[in-house]
FILO-158077 format. One record per atom (N, C-alpha, C): residue in three letters; x, y, z. Coordinates in steps of 0.02 Angstrom, whole numbers, plus 50000, padded with zeros to 5 digits. Example, Ala and Ser with C-alpha at 12.3 -4.5 7.8 and 13.67 -1.06 7.14 Angstrom:
FILO-158077
ALA506604971650390/ALA506154977550390/ALA506604983550390/SER506424988850354/SER506844994750357/SER506455000250394/
end
This chain:
FILO-158077
MET521205385853710/MET521025378953720/MET521665374853725/LYS521675370253773/LYS522235365753781/LYS522015358753762/SER522485354653740/SER522315347653725/SER522755343053765/LEU522505337153778/LEU522855332153816/LEU522795325553779/HIS523355322553763/HIS523355316053730/HIS523635311053779/ALA523255305853794/ALA523465300853843/ALA523215293953822/ARG523555288953848/ARG523335282053840/ARG523175279553909/ALA522605276553918/ALA522395274253984/ALA522015267753978/ARG521925264354035/ARG521555258054036/ARG520875259254071/VAL520355256854039/VAL519675257254067/VAL519585251154111/ASP519315252054172/ASP519245246354218/ASP518645241954198/ALA518545236654235/ALA518035231654219/ALA517325234554220/HIS517235240254253/HIS516575243354257/HIS516485248754203/GLY516985249554160/GLY516945254554108/GLY517135261554132/THR517475261854189/THR517655268354218/THR518365270254198/LEU518445276554180/LEU519095279354164/LEU519175285754205/THR519735286354240/THR519875292354279/THR520335296854239/LEU520145303154233/LEU520535308054196/LEU520805313154245/THR521455314154245/THR521775319054287/THR522025324754244/LEU521835330854260/LEU522055336654222/LEU522615340154259/PRO522985344454225/PRO523535348054257/PRO523285352154317/PRO523705352854369/PRO523505356654429/PRO523285363854415/ASP523525366954362/ASP523325373854348/ASP522595374354328/MET522255368754317/MET521555368754300/MET521105367854361/ALA521405366854419/ALA521025365654481/ALA520535371254494/GLY519935369354513/GLY519425374254532/GLY519085377654473/GLN519255375854412/GLN518955379054354/GLN518445374454322/GLU517955377454289/GLU517475373654250/GLU517775372754180/VAL517745366654154/VAL518025365254088/VAL517515361854044/GLU517595362653980/GLU517195358953932/GLU517635353653902/LEU517395347453900/LEU517795341953874/LEU517495339253810/ILE517925337353765/ILE517725333553705/ILE518145327253709/VAL517815321553714/VAL518175315253722/VAL518105311153658/VAL518675309353630/VAL518705304953571/VAL519105298953593/PHE518835292953585/PHE519205287153607/PHE519215281753553/GLU519745277753555/GLU519845272453507/GLU520215266853542/PRO519995260653535/PRO520355255053566/PRO521065254653538/VAL521535252653582/VAL522235252053562/VAL522405244653558/THR522725242753503/THR522965235853498/THR523725236153505/ALA523985232453553/ALA524715232453564/ALA525055227753515/THR525605230053487/THR526025225953444/THR526725226253472/LYS527175222653442/LYS527875222653466/LYS528175229653461/THR527975233553412/THR528265240253404/THR527865245553441/ASP527285243653467/ASP526845248453501/ASP526625245553567/GLU527105244853614/GLU526955241753678/GLU526585246453723/LEU526215243653771/LEU525865247753820/LEU526355251253865/PRO526175257153892/PRO526625260653938/PRO526775256354000/THR527345257654032/THR527555253854089/THR527035253454144/GLU526665258954156/GLU526195258954211/GLU525615254154201/VAL525485251754140/VAL524945246954130/VAL525205240154107/ALA525865239554095/ALA526145233154075/ALA526135228454135/GLU526085221954122/GLU526075216954174/GLU526655212054164/TRP526885209154219/TRP527395203954214/TRP527065197554191/PRO527415193554151/PRO527125187154128/PRO526985182654187/PRO526465178454184/PRO526315173854239/PRO526925169454255/GLY527085168754319/GLY527635164554341/GLY528315167654335/PHE528365173954313/PHE529015177054301/PHE529455177054364/PHE529185179154421/PHE529585179654481/PHE529755172754509/GLU529305168054504/GLU529445161254527/GLU530005158054485/GLN530045159654421/GLN530555156854377/GLN531225160354384/THR531225166754403/THR531845170454403/THR532135171854472/ALA531735171954524/ALA531985173454591/ALA532485168154613/GLY533085170254630/GLY533605165654652/GLY533915161554596/ALA533815163554534/ALA534055159554478/ALA534785160954459/TRP535095166154487/TRP535795167754471/TRP536245161954491/GLN536665159454444/GLN537085153754458/GLN537825155354448/GLY538005161654438/GLY538695163554430/GLY539035164854496/GLU539585168554494/GLU539935170454555/GLU539475174754599/PRO539575174554665/PRO539155178754708/PRO539225186154689/LEU538675189554688/LEU538685196654672/LEU538925200554733/ARG539325205754721/ARG539535209854777/ARG539555217154754/ARG539425221554800/ARG539415228554785/ARG540095231554801/GLU540385234854752/GLU541035238054761/GLU540955244254806/PRO541475246354840/PRO541435252454880/PRO541225258354837/GLN540795262554864/GLN540515268054826/GLN540905274554834/GLY541375274754880/GLY541765280854889/GLY541355286054927/GLU541645291954933/GLU541305297354969/GLU540865301254921/SER540295303654945/SER539855307654902/SER540135314654896/GLU540025317754840/GLU540295324454827/GLU539925329754868/GLU540265335154883/GLU539965340754919/GLU539635345254867/ARG538995346754876/ARG538635350854827/ARG538445357554857/ASP538365362454813/ASP538135369054836/ASP537405368454859/PRO537225372054911/PRO536525371754935/PRO536055374754883/LEU535435372154881/LEU534925374754835/LEU534655381354861/GLY534445385554816/GLY534095391554837/GLY534495397454835/
end
């Protein structure tokens, strides 16, 4: 038996999509689902994929840099690497 621990968001219709590892493809599985609502705190933030930007964030920050103009320094030549395989 394998177990999977994940945090996910249920949509407005109460639907949750569960993706299993590819090695389970085409197999019949038995699932036991235990769920508990998560309350986010400062020390227990939601994962990046479900976090949202605060309202107005981009309007307040886009073009807000007031220092010297930013410039990209020359990157030099890329190193020669051994081929894979």
